C-alpha positions in Angstrom: 11.9 115.7 -132.4 11.5 112.9 -130.1 9.0 110.0 -130.4 6.7 111.4 -127.6 6.9 114.7 -129.7 5.4 113.0 -133.2 3.1 110.8 -131.7 0.7 113.6 -130.7 1.3 115.2 -133.9 0.6 112.5 -135.8 -2.7 111.4 -133.8 -4.2 114.8 -134.8 -3.8 114.2 -138.6 -5.0 110.8 -138.5 -8.7 109.7 -138.4 -10.3 106.3 -137.0 -9.1 104.0 -139.4 -5.6 105.4 -138.8 -5.1 107.4 -142.2 -3.4 110.2 -142.1 -5.4 113.5 -143.3 -4.6 116.6 -144.9 -5.4 120.0 -142.7 -8.5 120.9 -144.9 -10.2 117.0 -144.1 -8.8 117.0 -140.6 -10.8 119.9 -140.0 -13.9 118.6 -141.9 -13.3 115.5 -140.2 -12.9 117.1 -136.5 -16.4 119.1 -137.1 -18.4 116.3 -138.3 -17.2 114.4 -135.3 -18.4 117.4 -132.9 -21.6 117.7 -134.6 -22.3 114.0 -134.5 -21.5 114.0 -130.7 -23.4 117.3 -129.7 -26.3 116.8 -131.4 -27.8 114.1 -129.9 -26.3 115.1 -126.5 -28.0 118.6 -127.1 -31.4 117.0 -127.9 -31.4 114.6 -125.1 -30.6 117.3 -122.4 -34.1 119.0 -123.6 -36.2 116.0 -123.3 -34.6 114.2 -120.3 -36.5 114.9 -116.9 -34.6 116.9 -114.4 -34.2 114.2 -112.1 -31.9 116.2 -109.7 -34.4 118.9 -108.8 -36.6 118.0 -106.0 -40.1 119.1 -105.6 -40.9 121.6 -102.6 -44.6 119.6 -102.5 -43.6 116.2 -103.0 -46.8 115.0 -101.1 -49.1 117.4 -103.3 -47.2 116.1 -106.3 -48.5 112.7 -105.3 -51.6 113.3 -104.8 -52.3 115.0 -107.9 -50.6 112.2 -109.9 -52.8 109.5 -108.0 -55.9 111.7 -108.5 -56.8 110.5 -111.8 -59.8 112.2 -112.0 -58.6 115.7 -111.1 -61.2 116.4 -109.0 -59.6 116.8 -105.6 -61.1 113.7 -104.2 -58.8 110.8 -103.6 -60.5 107.6 -103.2 -58.9 104.6 -101.4 -58.6 102.8 -105.1 -56.7 105.8 -106.4 -54.5 105.6 -103.6 -53.9 102.2 -103.6 -53.1 102.4 -107.7 -51.4 106.0 -107.3 -48.4 104.8 -105.2 -49.5 106.4 -101.6 -49.8 103.1 -100.0 -49.8 105.2 -96.6 -52.9 106.8 -97.5 -54.6 103.8 -98.9 -53.6 101.8 -95.5 -54.8 104.7 -93.1 -57.7 105.6 -95.7 -60.5 104.7 -92.9 -58.8 107.2 -90.2 -57.9 109.7 -92.7 -61.5 109.9 -93.9 -63.2 110.8 -90.8 -66.3 112.0 -92.5 -66.8 108.5 -94.1 -67.4 110.4 -97.4 -65.5 107.9 -99.6 -62.6 110.1 -100.5 -59.8 112.2 -99.1 -58.5 115.8 -99.9 -54.9 116.8 -99.7 -56.0 118.8 -96.8 -57.4 115.6 -95.0 -54.1 114.0 -95.6 -52.0 116.5 -94.4 -54.1 117.0 -91.1 -53.9 113.5 -90.7 -50.4 113.6 -91.2 -49.8 116.4 -88.9 -51.8 114.8 -85.9 -49.8 111.8 -86.4 -46.4 113.6 -86.1 -47.9 115.4 -83.1 -48.6 112.3 -81.3 -45.5 110.2 -82.3 -43.5 113.5 -81.0 -45.5 113.6 -77.8 -44.5 110.2 -77.2 -40.7 110.7 -77.9 -40.3 108.2 -80.5 -39.3 109.1 -84.2 -42.0 109.1 -86.7 -41.6 105.9 -88.6 -41.0 106.0 -92.4 -44.5 105.7 -94.1 
């Protein structure tokens, strides 16, 4: 056997401290290493949020998060503190009835009108 062939065999029978292990101990060591590595990964996979999936309704999701009273009525203060800066900034224009709150439908209608205005003028919709 050459040195290249001996090293992998020796590495397979050694623990982290460099001591050689018998076949039974080597199997036990390998199993323990697998358990201590895979169990935390499995637990993390069950509790970790899915950051790769995009919501089909990001505006609705943001509206629901900002609407802390969960009544479907978003106030300007809720929009400001709820990460909806465009709604907070344009609140007066969105709340055309001056009722002190806006609904998701109000926000959608405003956005559609704003998009149509920008599209009709030939300019791109600015990020919002």
